[in-house]
PyMOL Python script that loads the backbone (N, CA, C, O; Angstrom):
from pymol import cmd

cmd.read_pdbstr("""\
ATOM      1  N   UNK A   1       0.807  -1.209  -0.026  1.00  0.00           N
ATOM      2  CA  UNK A   1      -0.087   0.318   0.010  1.00  0.00           C
ATOM      3  C   UNK A   1       0.944   1.145   0.127  1.00  0.00           C
ATOM      4  O   UNK A   1       0.794   2.187  -0.511  1.00  0.00           O
ATOM      5  N   UNK A   2       1.794   1.063   0.632  1.00  0.00           N
ATOM      6  CA  UNK A   2       2.827   2.612   1.121  1.00  0.00           C
ATOM      7  C   UNK A   2       3.984   2.389  -0.163  1.00  0.00           C
ATOM      8  O   UNK A   2       5.128   2.824  -0.025  1.00  0.00           O
ATOM      9  N   UNK A   3       3.643   1.813  -1.160  1.00  0.00           N
ATOM     10  CA  UNK A   3       5.164   1.802  -2.145  1.00  0.00           C
ATOM     11  C   UNK A   3       4.890   2.773  -3.219  1.00  0.00           C
ATOM     12  O   UNK A   3       5.466   2.724  -4.306  1.00  0.00           O
ATOM     13  N   UNK A   4       3.846   3.816  -2.849  1.00  0.00           N
ATOM     14  CA  UNK A   4       4.016   4.657  -4.164  1.00  0.00           C
ATOM     15  C   UNK A   4       4.984   5.953  -3.410  1.00  0.00           C
ATOM     16  O   UNK A   4       4.886   6.379  -2.260  1.00  0.00           O
ATOM     17  N   UNK A   5       5.883   6.363  -4.451  1.00  0.00           N
ATOM     18  CA  UNK A   5       6.900   7.419  -4.174  1.00  0.00           C
ATOM     19  C   UNK A   5       6.440   8.553  -5.273  1.00  0.00           C
ATOM     20  O   UNK A   5       5.940   8.485  -6.396  1.00  0.00           O
ATOM     21  N   UNK A   6       6.863   9.666  -4.378  1.00  0.00           N
ATOM     22  CA  UNK A   6       7.451  10.823  -5.339  1.00  0.00           C
ATOM     23  C   UNK A   6       8.454  11.529  -4.954  1.00  0.00           C
ATOM     24  O   UNK A   6       8.624  11.839  -3.775  1.00  0.00           O
ATOM     25  N   UNK A   7       9.114  11.811  -5.758  1.00  0.00           N
ATOM     26  CA  UNK A   7      10.660  12.465  -5.986  1.00  0.00           C
ATOM     27  C   UNK A   7      11.157  11.504  -4.841  1.00  0.00           C
ATOM     28  O   UNK A   7      11.137  11.915  -3.681  1.00  0.00           O
ATOM     29  N   UNK A   8      11.596  10.252  -5.131  1.00  0.00           N
ATOM     30  CA  UNK A   8      12.211   9.013  -4.319  1.00  0.00           C
ATOM     31  C   UNK A   8      11.458   8.665  -3.226  1.00  0.00           C
ATOM     32  O   UNK A   8      11.582   7.518  -2.796  1.00  0.00           O
ATOM     33  N   UNK A   9      10.761   9.366  -2.733  1.00  0.00           N
ATOM     34  CA  UNK A   9      10.493   9.130  -1.230  1.00  0.00           C
ATOM     35  C   UNK A   9       9.050   8.761  -0.867  1.00  0.00           C
ATOM     36  O   UNK A   9       8.192   9.531  -1.298  1.00  0.00           O
ATOM     37  N   UNK A  10       8.736   7.951  -0.310  1.00  0.00           N
ATOM     38  CA  UNK A  10       7.619   7.214  -0.117  1.00  0.00           C
ATOM     39  C   UNK A  10       6.688   8.128   0.613  1.00  0.00           C
ATOM     40  O   UNK A  10       6.897   8.932   1.521  1.00  0.00           O
ATOM     41  N   UNK A  11       5.073   7.622  -0.346  1.00  0.00           N
ATOM     42  CA  UNK A  11       4.190   9.071   0.382  1.00  0.00           C
ATOM     43  C   UNK A  11       3.423   8.489   1.368  1.00  0.00           C
ATOM     44  O   UNK A  11       2.577   7.724   0.905  1.00  0.00           O
ATOM     45  N   UNK A  12       3.428   8.608   2.810  1.00  0.00           N
ATOM     46  CA  UNK A  12       2.518   7.962   3.490  1.00  0.00           C
ATOM     47  C   UNK A  12       1.579   9.009   4.491  1.00  0.00           C
ATOM     48  O   UNK A  12       2.147   9.883   5.146  1.00  0.00           O
ATOM     49  N   UNK A  13       0.054   8.823   4.541  1.00  0.00           N
ATOM     50  CA  UNK A  13      -0.810   9.460   4.787  1.00  0.00           C
ATOM     51  C   UNK A  13      -0.283   9.789   6.379  1.00  0.00           C
ATOM     52  O   UNK A  13       0.610   9.130   6.911  1.00  0.00           O
ATOM     53  N   UNK A  14      -0.998  10.935   7.054  1.00  0.00           N
ATOM     54  CA  UNK A  14      -1.442  11.169   8.707  1.00  0.00           C
ATOM     55  C   UNK A  14      -2.733  10.389   8.859  1.00  0.00           C
ATOM     56  O   UNK A  14      -3.507   9.935   8.017  1.00  0.00           O
ATOM     57  N   UNK A  15      -2.733  10.371   9.983  1.00  0.00           N
ATOM     58  CA  UNK A  15      -4.075   9.993  10.265  1.00  0.00           C
ATOM     59  C   UNK A  15      -5.120  10.589   9.595  1.00  0.00           C
ATOM     60  O   UNK A  15      -5.831   9.938   8.830  1.00  0.00           O
ATOM     61  N   UNK A  16      -5.342  12.184   9.883  1.00  0.00           N
ATOM     62  CA  UNK A  16      -6.118  12.946   9.555  1.00  0.00           C
ATOM     63  C   UNK A  16      -6.472  12.961   7.624  1.00  0.00           C
ATOM     64  O   UNK A  16      -7.527  13.151   7.019  1.00  0.00           O
ATOM     65  N   UNK A  17      -5.102  12.677   7.138  1.00  0.00           N
ATOM     66  CA  UNK A  17      -4.942  12.806   5.768  1.00  0.00           C
ATOM     67  C   UNK A  17      -5.762  11.427   4.916  1.00  0.00           C
ATOM     68  O   UNK A  17      -6.496  11.512   3.932  1.00  0.00           O
ATOM     69  N   UNK A  18      -5.314  10.074   5.735  1.00  0.00           N
ATOM     70  CA  UNK A  18      -6.290   8.973   5.429  1.00  0.00           C
ATOM     71  C   UNK A  18      -7.541   9.204   5.685  1.00  0.00           C
ATOM     72  O   UNK A  18      -8.309   8.429   5.115  1.00  0.00           O
ATOM     73  N   UNK A  19      -8.066  10.082   6.411  1.00  0.00           N
ATOM     74  CA  UNK A  19      -9.799  10.155   6.341  1.00  0.00           C
ATOM     75  C   UNK A  19     -10.160  11.231   5.414  1.00  0.00           C
ATOM     76  O   UNK A  19     -11.190  11.182   4.742  1.00  0.00           O
ATOM     77  N   UNK A  20      -9.396  12.122   5.372  1.00  0.00           N
ATOM     78  CA  UNK A  20      -9.833  13.050   3.898  1.00  0.00           C
ATOM     79  C   UNK A  20      -9.629  12.209   2.839  1.00  0.00           C
ATOM     80  O   UNK A  20     -10.401  12.442   1.909  1.00  0.00           O
ATOM     81  N   UNK A  21      -8.882  11.337   2.658  1.00  0.00           N
ATOM     82  CA  UNK A  21      -8.857  10.775   1.481  1.00  0.00           C
ATOM     83  C   UNK A  21     -10.434   9.735   1.288  1.00  0.00           C
ATOM     84  O   UNK A  21     -11.193   9.643   0.323  1.00  0.00           O
ATOM     85  N   UNK A  22     -10.459   9.291   2.193  1.00  0.00           N
ATOM     86  CA  UNK A  22     -11.816   8.282   2.411  1.00  0.00           C
ATOM     87  C   UNK A  22     -12.900   9.248   1.979  1.00  0.00           C
ATOM     88  O   UNK A  22     -13.577   9.087   0.964  1.00  0.00           O
ATOM     89  N   UNK A  23     -13.002  10.140   2.719  1.00  0.00           N
ATOM     90  CA  UNK A  23     -14.353  11.217   2.259  1.00  0.00           C
ATOM     91  C   UNK A  23     -13.746  11.583   1.114  1.00  0.00           C
ATOM     92  O   UNK A  23     -14.728  11.763   0.394  1.00  0.00           O
ATOM     93  N   UNK A  24     -12.764  11.827   0.426  1.00  0.00           N
ATOM     94  CA  UNK A  24     -12.958  12.376  -1.012  1.00  0.00           C
ATOM     95  C   UNK A  24     -12.935  11.568  -1.984  1.00  0.00           C
ATOM     96  O   UNK A  24     -13.146  12.028  -3.106  1.00  0.00           O
ATOM     97  N   UNK A  25     -12.626   9.894  -1.789  1.00  0.00           N
ATOM     98  CA  UNK A  25     -12.838   8.879  -2.828  1.00  0.00           C
ATOM     99  C   UNK A  25     -11.579   8.880  -3.726  1.00  0.00           C
ATOM    100  O   UNK A  25     -11.514   8.708  -4.943  1.00  0.00           O
ATOM    101  N   UNK A  26     -10.470   9.147  -2.714  1.00  0.00           N
ATOM    102  CA  UNK A  26      -8.970   9.275  -3.367  1.00  0.00           C
ATOM    103  C   UNK A  26      -8.175   7.925  -3.191  1.00  0.00           C
ATOM    104  O   UNK A  26      -8.580   6.762  -3.184  1.00  0.00           O
ATOM    105  N   UNK A  27      -7.156   8.355  -3.079  1.00  0.00           N
ATOM    106  CA  UNK A  27      -5.916   7.216  -3.375  1.00  0.00           C
ATOM    107  C   UNK A  27      -4.720   8.148  -2.940  1.00  0.00           C
ATOM    108  O   UNK A  27      -4.768   9.378  -2.976  1.00  0.00           O
ATOM    109  N   UNK A  28      -3.510   7.308  -2.473  1.00  0.00           N
ATOM    110  CA  UNK A  28      -2.180   7.874  -2.489  1.00  0.00           C
ATOM    111  C   UNK A  28      -2.017   8.416  -3.939  1.00  0.00           C
ATOM    112  O   UNK A  28      -1.750   9.536  -4.375  1.00  0.00           O
ATOM    113  N   UNK A  29      -2.325   6.983  -4.643  1.00  0.00           N
ATOM    114  CA  UNK A  29      -1.713   7.595  -6.126  1.00  0.00           C
ATOM    115  C   UNK A  29      -2.301   8.731  -6.930  1.00  0.00           C
ATOM    116  O   UNK A  29      -1.663   9.385  -7.755  1.00  0.00           O
ATOM    117  N   UNK A  30      -3.505   8.900  -6.635  1.00  0.00           N
ATOM    118  CA  UNK A  30      -3.816  10.099  -6.674  1.00  0.00           C
ATOM    119  C   UNK A  30      -3.453  11.095  -6.169  1.00  0.00           C
ATOM    120  O   UNK A  30      -3.484  12.051  -6.945  1.00  0.00           O
ATOM    121  N   UNK A  31      -3.047  11.354  -5.004  1.00  0.00           N
ATOM    122  CA  UNK A  31      -1.823  12.144  -4.282  1.00  0.00           C
ATOM    123  C   UNK A  31      -1.035  12.462  -5.152  1.00  0.00           C
ATOM    124  O   UNK A  31      -1.043  13.598  -5.626  1.00  0.00           O
ATOM    125  N   UNK A  32      -0.136  11.463  -5.567  1.00  0.00           N
ATOM    126  CA  UNK A  32       0.783  11.768  -6.434  1.00  0.00           C
ATOM    127  C   UNK A  32       0.867  12.039  -7.766  1.00  0.00           C
ATOM    128  O   UNK A  32       1.976  12.329  -8.213  1.00  0.00           O
ATOM    129  N   UNK A  33      -0.405  11.994  -8.748  1.00  0.00           N
ATOM    130  CA  UNK A  33      -0.774  12.437  -9.816  1.00  0.00           C
ATOM    131  C   UNK A  33      -0.889  13.865  -9.385  1.00  0.00           C
ATOM    132  O   UNK A  33      -0.217  14.656 -10.048  1.00  0.00           O
ATOM    133  N   UNK A  34      -1.591  14.344  -8.427  1.00  0.00           N
ATOM    134  CA  UNK A  34      -1.801  15.679  -8.186  1.00  0.00           C
ATOM    135  C   UNK A  34      -0.494  16.497  -7.834  1.00  0.00           C
ATOM    136  O   UNK A  34      -0.370  17.673  -8.174  1.00  0.00           O
ATOM    137  N   UNK A  35       0.368  15.877  -7.207  1.00  0.00           N
ATOM    138  CA  UNK A  35       1.810  16.083  -7.113  1.00  0.00           C
ATOM    139  C   UNK A  35       2.472  16.457  -8.441  1.00  0.00           C
ATOM    140  O   UNK A  35       2.772  17.599  -8.790  1.00  0.00           O
ATOM    141  N   UNK A  36       2.616  15.559  -8.986  1.00  0.00           N
ATOM    142  CA  UNK A  36       3.282  15.604 -10.249  1.00  0.00           C
ATOM    143  C   UNK A  36       2.499  16.624 -11.184  1.00  0.00           C
ATOM    144  O   UNK A  36       3.212  17.469 -11.723  1.00  0.00           O
ATOM    145  N   UNK A  37       1.376  16.662 -11.408  1.00  0.00           N
ATOM    146  CA  UNK A  37       0.885  17.532 -12.652  1.00  0.00           C
ATOM    147  C   UNK A  37       0.281  18.923 -11.929  1.00  0.00           C
ATOM    148  O   UNK A  37      -0.190  19.879 -12.546  1.00  0.00           O
ATOM    149  N   UNK A  38       0.393  18.820 -10.646  1.00  0.00           N
ATOM    150  CA  UNK A  38      -0.732  20.432  -9.912  1.00  0.00           C
ATOM    151  C   UNK A  38       0.461  21.408 -10.317  1.00  0.00           C
ATOM    152  O   UNK A  38       1.437  21.305 -11.061  1.00  0.00           O
ATOM    153  N   UNK A  39      -0.078  22.439  -9.462  1.00  0.00           N
ATOM    154  CA  UNK A  39       0.312  24.010  -9.729  1.00  0.00           C
ATOM    155  C   UNK A  39       0.490  24.337  -8.297  1.00  0.00           C
ATOM    156  O   UNK A  39      -0.382  23.931  -7.528  1.00  0.00           O
ATOM    157  N   UNK A  40       1.713  25.162  -7.716  1.00  0.00           N
ATOM    158  CA  UNK A  40       1.631  25.615  -6.370  1.00  0.00           C
ATOM    159  C   UNK A  40       1.163  26.835  -6.602  1.00  0.00           C
ATOM    160  O   UNK A  40       1.372  27.614  -7.532  1.00  0.00           O
ATOM    161  N   UNK A  41       0.111  26.956  -5.080  1.00  0.00           N
ATOM    162  CA  UNK A  41      -0.677  28.119  -5.349  1.00  0.00           C
ATOM    163  C   UNK A  41       0.068  29.091  -4.513  1.00  0.00           C
ATOM    164  O   UNK A  41      -0.285  30.257  -4.690  1.00  0.00           O
ATOM    165  N   UNK A  42       0.967  28.908  -3.686  1.00  0.00           N
ATOM    166  CA  UNK A  42       1.728  29.779  -2.628  1.00  0.00           C
ATOM    167  C   UNK A  42       2.702  29.265  -2.217  1.00  0.00           C
ATOM    168  O   UNK A  42       2.833  28.068  -2.475  1.00  0.00           O
ATOM    169  N   UNK A  43       3.498  29.779  -1.622  1.00  0.00           N
ATOM    170  CA  UNK A  43       5.197  29.478  -1.031  1.00  0.00           C
ATOM    171  C   UNK A  43       4.293  28.926   0.323  1.00  0.00           C
ATOM    172  O   UNK A  43       3.378  29.473   0.938  1.00  0.00           O
ATOM    173  N   UNK A  44       4.984  27.554   0.515  1.00  0.00           N
ATOM    174  CA  UNK A  44       5.106  27.023   2.052  1.00  0.00           C
ATOM    175  C   UNK A  44       6.274  26.982   2.747  1.00  0.00           C
ATOM    176  O   UNK A  44       7.344  27.253   2.202  1.00  0.00           O
ATOM    177  N   UNK A  45       6.175  26.636   4.027  1.00  0.00           N
ATOM    178  CA  UNK A  45       7.673  26.727   4.642  1.00  0.00           C
ATOM    179  C   UNK A  45       8.592  25.543   4.213  1.00  0.00           C
ATOM    180  O   UNK A  45       8.113  24.535   3.693  1.00  0.00           O
ATOM    181  N   UNK A  46       9.919  25.694   4.443  1.00  0.00           N
ATOM    182  CA  UNK A  46      10.764  24.484   4.164  1.00  0.00           C
ATOM    183  C   UNK A  46      10.450  23.379   4.025  1.00  0.00           C
ATOM    184  O   UNK A  46       9.536  23.386   4.850  1.00  0.00           O
ATOM    185  N   UNK A  47      10.455  22.298   3.609  1.00  0.00           N
ATOM    186  CA  UNK A  47      10.173  20.964   3.717  1.00  0.00           C
ATOM    187  C   UNK A  47       8.896  20.481   3.464  1.00  0.00           C
ATOM    188  O   UNK A  47       8.624  19.291   3.619  1.00  0.00           O
ATOM    189  N   UNK A  48       7.713  21.689   2.911  1.00  0.00           N
ATOM    190  CA  UNK A  48       6.512  21.610   2.981  1.00  0.00           C
ATOM    191  C   UNK A  48       6.120  21.726   1.525  1.00  0.00           C
ATOM    192  O   UNK A  48       6.448  22.811   1.043  1.00  0.00           O
ATOM    193  N   UNK A  49       5.607  21.034   0.829  1.00  0.00           N
ATOM    194  CA  UNK A  49       5.033  21.034  -0.655  1.00  0.00           C
ATOM    195  C   UNK A  49       3.583  21.236  -0.614  1.00  0.00           C
ATOM    196  O   UNK A  49       2.989  20.518   0.190  1.00  0.00           O
ATOM    197  N   UNK A  50       2.844  22.101  -1.342  1.00  0.00           N
ATOM    198  CA  UNK A  50       1.477  22.296  -1.572  1.00  0.00           C
ATOM    199  C   UNK A  50       1.045  22.028  -2.610  1.00  0.00           C
ATOM    200  O   UNK A  50       1.358  23.076  -3.173  1.00  0.00           O
ATOM    201  N   UNK A  51       0.388  21.254  -3.629  1.00  0.00           N
ATOM    202  CA  UNK A  51      -0.167  21.153  -5.070  1.00  0.00           C
ATOM    203  C   UNK A  51      -1.699  21.212  -5.445  1.00  0.00           C
ATOM    204  O   UNK A  51      -2.517  20.464  -4.910  1.00  0.00           O
ATOM    205  N   UNK A  52      -1.963  21.952  -6.201  1.00  0.00           N
ATOM    206  CA  UNK A  52      -3.529  22.157  -6.660  1.00  0.00           C
ATOM    207  C   UNK A  52      -3.203  21.548  -7.833  1.00  0.00           C
ATOM    208  O   UNK A  52      -2.143  21.637  -8.451  1.00  0.00           O
ATOM    209  N   UNK A  53      -4.618  20.642  -8.221  1.00  0.00           N
ATOM    210  CA  UNK A  53      -4.727  20.384  -9.880  1.00  0.00           C
ATOM    211  C   UNK A  53      -6.013  20.566  -9.934  1.00  0.00           C
ATOM    212  O   UNK A  53      -6.658  20.350  -8.908  1.00  0.00           O
ATOM    213  N   UNK A  54      -6.806  21.078 -11.338  1.00  0.00           N
ATOM    214  CA  UNK A  54      -7.773  21.570 -11.500  1.00  0.00           C
ATOM    215  C   UNK A  54      -8.578  20.340 -12.078  1.00  0.00           C
ATOM    216  O   UNK A  54      -7.674  19.542 -12.322  1.00  0.00           O
ATOM    217  N   UNK A  55      -9.702  19.768 -12.416  1.00  0.00           N
ATOM    218  CA  UNK A  55     -10.518  18.894 -13.285  1.00  0.00           C
ATOM    219  C   UNK A  55     -11.687  19.436 -12.675  1.00  0.00           C
ATOM    220  O   UNK A  55     -12.173  19.502 -11.546  1.00  0.00           O
ATOM    221  N   UNK A  56     -12.021  19.881 -14.094  1.00  0.00           N
ATOM    222  CA  UNK A  56     -13.850  20.459 -14.764  1.00  0.00           C
ATOM    223  C   UNK A  56     -13.366  21.550 -13.349  1.00  0.00           C
ATOM    224  O   UNK A  56     -12.314  22.110 -13.044  1.00  0.00           O
ATOM    225  N   UNK A  57     -14.854  21.475 -12.687  1.00  0.00           N
ATOM    226  CA  UNK A  57     -15.319  22.655 -11.807  1.00  0.00           C
ATOM    227  C   UNK A  57     -14.445  22.175 -10.142  1.00  0.00           C
ATOM    228  O   UNK A  57     -14.410  22.719  -9.038  1.00  0.00           O
ATOM    229  N   UNK A  58     -14.029  21.306 -10.528  1.00  0.00           N
ATOM    230  CA  UNK A  58     -13.044  20.889  -8.700  1.00  0.00           C
ATOM    231  C   UNK A  58     -11.759  21.144  -8.916  1.00  0.00           C
ATOM    232  O   UNK A  58     -11.146  20.928  -9.961  1.00  0.00           O
ATOM    233  N   UNK A  59     -11.254  21.709  -7.704  1.00  0.00           N
ATOM    234  CA  UNK A  59      -9.408  21.778  -7.585  1.00  0.00           C
ATOM    235  C   UNK A  59      -9.329  20.889  -6.306  1.00  0.00           C
ATOM    236  O   UNK A  59      -9.909  20.999  -5.226  1.00  0.00           O
ATOM    237  N   UNK A  60      -8.271  19.809  -6.847  1.00  0.00           N
ATOM    238  CA  UNK A  60      -7.508  19.246  -5.529  1.00  0.00           C
ATOM    239  C   UNK A  60      -6.330  19.615  -4.949  1.00  0.00           C
ATOM    240  O   UNK A  60      -5.431  20.096  -5.639  1.00  0.00           O
ATOM    241  N   UNK A  61      -6.207  19.444  -3.697  1.00  0.00           N
ATOM    242  CA  UNK A  61      -5.140  20.172  -3.186  1.00  0.00           C
ATOM    243  C   UNK A  61      -4.517  19.017  -2.435  1.00  0.00           C
ATOM    244  O   UNK A  61      -5.203  18.051  -2.102  1.00  0.00           O
ATOM    245  N   UNK A  62      -3.394  19.091  -2.200  1.00  0.00           N
ATOM    246  CA  UNK A  62      -2.494  17.829  -1.675  1.00  0.00           C
ATOM    247  C   UNK A  62      -1.239  18.937  -1.042  1.00  0.00           C
ATOM    248  O   UNK A  62      -0.703  19.771  -1.771  1.00  0.00           O
ATOM    249  N   UNK A  63      -0.888  18.765   0.469  1.00  0.00           N
ATOM    250  CA  UNK A  63       0.033  19.138   1.433  1.00  0.00           C
ATOM    251  C   UNK A  63       0.586  18.275   1.710  1.00  0.00           C
ATOM    252  O   UNK A  63      -0.081  17.322   2.114  1.00  0.00           O
ATOM    253  N   UNK A  64       2.326  18.106   1.640  1.00  0.00           N
ATOM    254  CA  UNK A  64       2.975  17.028   2.221  1.00  0.00           C
ATOM    255  C   UNK A  64       4.252  17.810   3.134  1.00  0.00           C
ATOM    256  O   UNK A  64       4.375  19.034   3.193  1.00  0.00           O
ATOM    257  N   UNK A  65       5.011  16.979   3.709  1.00  0.00           N
ATOM    258  CA  UNK A  65       5.654  17.214   4.587  1.00  0.00           C
ATOM    259  C   UNK A  65       7.464  16.554   4.289  1.00  0.00           C
ATOM    260  O   UNK A  65       7.362  15.405   3.857  1.00  0.00           O
ATOM    261  N   UNK A  66       8.327  16.800   4.360  1.00  0.00           N
ATOM    262  CA  UNK A  66       9.701  15.831   4.308  1.00  0.00           C
ATOM    263  C   UNK A  66       9.763  15.562   6.065  1.00  0.00           C
ATOM    264  O   UNK A  66       9.930  16.436   6.916  1.00  0.00           O
ATOM    265  N   UNK A  67       9.555  13.923   6.318  1.00  0.00           N
ATOM    266  CA  UNK A  67       9.635  13.431   7.549  1.00  0.00           C
ATOM    267  C   UNK A  67      10.618  12.578   7.369  1.00  0.00           C
ATOM    268  O   UNK A  67      11.299  12.328   6.375  1.00  0.00           O
ATOM    269  N   UNK A  68      10.618  11.991   8.863  1.00  0.00           N
ATOM    270  CA  UNK A  68      11.260  10.968   9.229  1.00  0.00           C
ATOM    271  C   UNK A  68      10.526  10.047   9.218  1.00  0.00           C
ATOM    272  O   UNK A  68       9.452  10.472   9.644  1.00  0.00           O
ATOM    273  N   UNK A  69      10.389   8.315   8.825  1.00  0.00           N
ATOM    274  CA  UNK A  69       9.457   7.292   9.586  1.00  0.00           C
ATOM    275  C   UNK A  69      10.332   6.377  10.164  1.00  0.00           C
ATOM    276  O   UNK A  69      11.422   6.293   9.600  1.00  0.00           O
ATOM    277  N   UNK A  70      10.178   5.776  10.989  1.00  0.00           N
ATOM    278  CA  UNK A  70      11.096   4.917  12.061  1.00  0.00           C
ATOM    279  C   UNK A  70      10.812   3.626  11.967  1.00  0.00           C
ATOM    280  O   UNK A  70      11.493   2.738  12.481  1.00  0.00           O
ATOM    281  N   UNK A  71       9.662   3.436  11.222  1.00  0.00           N
ATOM    282  CA  UNK A  71       8.944   2.056  11.023  1.00  0.00           C
ATOM    283  C   UNK A  71       9.744   1.884  10.023  1.00  0.00           C
ATOM    284  O   UNK A  71      10.328   0.807  10.148  1.00  0.00           O
ATOM    285  N   UNK A  72      10.104   2.560   8.898  1.00  0.00           N
ATOM    286  CA  UNK A  72      10.823   2.227   7.240  1.00  0.00           C
ATOM    287  C   UNK A  72      11.904   2.720   7.733  1.00  0.00           C
ATOM    288  O   UNK A  72      12.679   2.683   6.777  1.00  0.00           O
ATOM    289  N   UNK A  73      12.589   3.264   8.821  1.00  0.00           N
ATOM    290  CA  UNK A  73      14.097   3.847   8.804  1.00  0.00           C
ATOM    291  C   UNK A  73      14.258   4.707   7.777  1.00  0.00           C
ATOM    292  O   UNK A  73      15.457   4.936   7.616  1.00  0.00           O
ATOM    293  N   UNK A  74      13.484   5.352   6.921  1.00  0.00           N
ATOM    294  CA  UNK A  74      13.920   6.395   5.653  1.00  0.00           C
ATOM    295  C   UNK A  74      13.463   7.703   5.875  1.00  0.00           C
ATOM    296  O   UNK A  74      12.615   7.721   6.768  1.00  0.00           O
ATOM    297  N   UNK A  75      13.694   8.731   5.428  1.00  0.00           N
ATOM    298  CA  UNK A  75      12.918   9.868   4.915  1.00  0.00           C
ATOM    299  C   UNK A  75      11.592   9.386   4.189  1.00  0.00           C
ATOM    300  O   UNK A  75      11.460   8.509   3.336  1.00  0.00           O
ATOM    301  N   UNK A  76      10.696  10.174   4.748  1.00  0.00           N
ATOM    302  CA  UNK A  76       9.246  10.075   3.888  1.00  0.00           C
ATOM    303  C   UNK A  76       8.765  11.121   3.264  1.00  0.00           C
ATOM    304  O   UNK A  76       9.489  12.060   3.592  1.00  0.00           O
ATOM    305  N   UNK A  77       7.658  11.618   2.292  1.00  0.00           N
ATOM    306  CA  UNK A  77       6.787  12.680   2.674  1.00  0.00           C
ATOM    307  C   UNK A  77       5.662  12.191   3.358  1.00  0.00           C
ATOM    308  O   UNK A  77       5.124  11.130   3.042  1.00  0.00           O
ATOM    309  N   UNK A  78       5.311  12.842   4.196  1.00  0.00           N
ATOM    310  CA  UNK A  78       3.762  12.685   5.158  1.00  0.00           C
ATOM    311  C   UNK A  78       2.717  13.604   4.451  1.00  0.00           C
ATOM    312  O   UNK A  78       2.650  14.823   4.604  1.00  0.00           O
ATOM    313  N   UNK A  79       2.007  12.935   3.749  1.00  0.00           N
ATOM    314  CA  UNK A  79       0.546  13.639   3.650  1.00  0.00           C
ATOM    315  C   UNK A  79      -0.181  14.145   4.642  1.00  0.00           C
ATOM    316  O   UNK A  79      -0.948  13.489   5.347  1.00  0.00           O
ATOM    317  N   UNK A  80       0.130  15.831   4.765  1.00  0.00           N
ATOM    318  CA  UNK A  80      -0.749  16.212   5.855  1.00  0.00           C
ATOM    319  C   UNK A  80      -2.191  16.614   5.627  1.00  0.00           C
ATOM    320  O   UNK A  80      -2.988  16.812   6.543  1.00  0.00           O
ATOM    321  N   UNK A  81      -2.438  16.709   4.465  1.00  0.00           N
ATOM    322  CA  UNK A  81      -3.792  17.497   4.265  1.00  0.00           C
ATOM    323  C   UNK A  81      -4.219  17.026   2.568  1.00  0.00           C
ATOM    324  O   UNK A  81      -3.475  17.236   1.610  1.00  0.00           O
ATOM    325  N   UNK A  82      -5.287  16.497   2.501  1.00  0.00           N
ATOM    326  CA  UNK A  82      -5.841  16.469   0.938  1.00  0.00           C
ATOM    327  C   UNK A  82      -7.061  17.006   1.144  1.00  0.00           C
ATOM    328  O   UNK A  82      -7.708  16.786   2.167  1.00  0.00           O
ATOM    329  N   UNK A  83      -7.477  17.777   0.145  1.00  0.00           N
ATOM    330  CA  UNK A  83      -9.164  18.485  -0.192  1.00  0.00           C
ATOM    331  C   UNK A  83      -9.434  18.356  -1.144  1.00  0.00           C
ATOM    332  O   UNK A  83      -8.669  17.822  -1.947  1.00  0.00           O
ATOM    333  N   UNK A  84     -10.803  18.846  -1.517  1.00  0.00           N
ATOM    334  CA  UNK A  84     -11.313  19.234  -2.861  1.00  0.00           C
ATOM    335  C   UNK A  84     -12.318  20.325  -2.600  1.00  0.00           C
ATOM    336  O   UNK A  84     -12.851  20.553  -1.515  1.00  0.00           O
ATOM    337  N   UNK A  85     -12.520  21.006  -3.792  1.00  0.00           N
ATOM    338  CA  UNK A  85     -13.626  22.174  -3.324  1.00  0.00           C
ATOM    339  C   UNK A  85     -13.612  22.293  -4.746  1.00  0.00           C
ATOM    340  O   UNK A  85     -12.805  21.817  -5.545  1.00  0.00           O
ATOM    341  N   UNK A  86     -15.150  23.368  -5.052  1.00  0.00           N
ATOM    342  CA  UNK A  86     -15.353  24.198  -6.037  1.00  0.00           C
ATOM    343  C   UNK A  86     -14.635  25.133  -6.266  1.00  0.00           C
ATOM    344  O   UNK A  86     -13.894  25.630  -5.419  1.00  0.00           O
ATOM    345  N   UNK A  87     -14.744  25.543  -7.508  1.00  0.00           N
ATOM    346  CA  UNK A  87     -14.240  27.028  -8.158  1.00  0.00           C
ATOM    347  C   UNK A  87     -15.285  27.762  -7.937  1.00  0.00           C
ATOM    348  O   UNK A  87     -16.421  27.414  -8.257  1.00  0.00           O
ATOM    349  N   UNK A  88     -14.971  28.952  -7.315  1.00  0.00           N
ATOM    350  CA  UNK A  88     -15.589  29.966  -7.192  1.00  0.00           C
ATOM    351  C   UNK A  88     -15.594  30.921  -8.939  1.00  0.00           C
ATOM    352  O   UNK A  88     -14.628  31.294  -9.604  1.00  0.00           O
ATOM    353  N   UNK A  89     -16.874  31.037  -9.179  1.00  0.00           N
ATOM    354  CA  UNK A  89     -16.633  31.927 -10.411  1.00  0.00           C
ATOM    355  C   UNK A  89     -16.593  33.445 -10.048  1.00  0.00           C
ATOM    356  O   UNK A  89     -17.239  33.800  -9.062  1.00  0.00           O
ATOM    357  N   UNK A  90     -15.972  34.261 -10.677  1.00  0.00           N
ATOM    358  CA  UNK A  90     -16.027  35.871 -10.516  1.00  0.00           C
ATOM    359  C   UNK A  90     -17.252  36.408 -10.913  1.00  0.00           C
ATOM    360  O   UNK A  90     -17.613  36.158 -12.063  1.00  0.00           O
ATOM    361  N   UNK A  91     -18.112  37.234 -10.056  1.00  0.00           N
ATOM    362  CA  UNK A  91     -19.305  37.873 -10.459  1.00  0.00           C
ATOM    363  C   UNK A  91     -18.385  39.377 -10.796  1.00  0.00           C
ATOM    364  O   UNK A  91     -17.384  39.872 -10.277  1.00  0.00           O
ATOM    365  N   UNK A  92     -19.107  39.708 -11.704  1.00  0.00           N
ATOM    366  CA  UNK A  92     -18.363  41.156 -12.246  1.00  0.00           C
ATOM    367  C   UNK A  92     -19.628  42.057 -11.290  1.00  0.00           C
ATOM    368  O   UNK A  92     -20.734  41.542 -11.121  1.00  0.00           O
ATOM    369  N   UNK A  93     -19.363  43.126 -10.845  1.00  0.00           N
ATOM    370  CA  UNK A  93     -20.016  44.336 -10.432  1.00  0.00           C
ATOM    371  C   UNK A  93     -20.869  45.400 -11.350  1.00  0.00           C
ATOM    372  O   UNK A  93     -20.431  46.242 -12.134  1.00  0.00           O
ATOM    373  N   UNK A  94     -22.137  45.113 -11.023  1.00  0.00           N
ATOM    374  CA  UNK A  94     -22.874  46.321 -11.777  1.00  0.00           C
ATOM    375  C   UNK A  94     -22.853  47.643 -11.377  1.00  0.00           C
ATOM    376  O   UNK A  94     -23.455  48.495 -12.031  1.00  0.00           O
TER     377      UNK A  94
END
""", "prot")
cmd.dss("prot")
cmd.show_as("cartoon", "prot")
cmd.util.cbc("prot")
cmd.orient("prot")
């Protein structure tokens, strides 16, 4: 299950991110796709990456943090957040 890699490090979801994956019907492979094909909406702190990917009228976002996993005894990317939202249309003022 946890053999999906992004930039040569395993992607592992936090407990809350695992719940968000289930809520949105996504997999870790979907997170990898968002990270590889998405865009950075803003700069994050050191060792933190956030990517957004637009699909139809929905935008998916993933936040990962570089971390050390003691079970695997190696550096990993910990998925800390997975989200999905509807893009808002800009209304012109009359």
